[in-house]
Structures are given as structure tokens and as C-alpha cells.
Steps between C-alpha positions, in 0.01 A plus 500: 500500500199278557473298815482124463141488620395773255629298205306192604191703596501669158509160331220371724290808421540464122429127528196566720346758269526285188399182683196669657378662179558178305307298756219755493481477121501121504239470774288767335508310171425168672214631710331743261597348162548863394741561213609828659693316769672283241597810303630667814705190578645504150593868536654423837732251332581746219593778744617284789776318314694819411452645848624183669791471256600861569489432874712189455748687280514783752563263790763313302677822407483629856634171633791503256588864574463458877643155557417514870130498403530227235351223717197710595449598137507134397240419766285784363539366147394153616191649661410677175558192287250308712234683298601320180355153574200658669426720197548203268257289702245783513533546123437131433196504728369820344545377144321175580194699605453670167547214253 
């Protein structure tokens, strides 16, 4: 069984990794105007979406199986879904650079 804090910390860690790498790619593209950063950001979206969805599915399944952890799993899912509007905004900014 996972402790409540471990569930939320896992979600924060996954969020933090993808947020940090996405921000690095965006800032790198903005500052250097290098296409490599834009490509890396695109790959991050391609690989990040399935990873985040698997984490969400895992938390949802774990919360349903262990109903005492359902609330913590939902909090973790909310933390992970915070990446969606951020990634969308970063994508719009990145695409506007390379028109």
C-alpha cells in the first residue's frame, strides 16, 4: 500500500519533470531560435502524453481498487492534469515562433 503522501509526491514528481523539461524547451527555443529545442518540445509532447495518461490511469485504478486512497489519487490526477493547459500554451507560443 502506498502512503497518502507518496501518491501525491509521485504526481508532483511526474508533473515537475514534464513541466521543467517543457519550460526548458520553450525557453531554449525563445532565446536561441534553435529548431532543436522546438523539435525536443514536440517529442516531449509525443512521449509525455502517453506517460501522463498511464500515470492518470494507474492512479485512477489504484483509487478505485483501494477506496481509502481514492481522494489522494484524485488529488494526484488533478496535479497531473495541470500540465494540459500549460503544454497547450507552450505549444501555441512555440508554433507562433516558427511561422
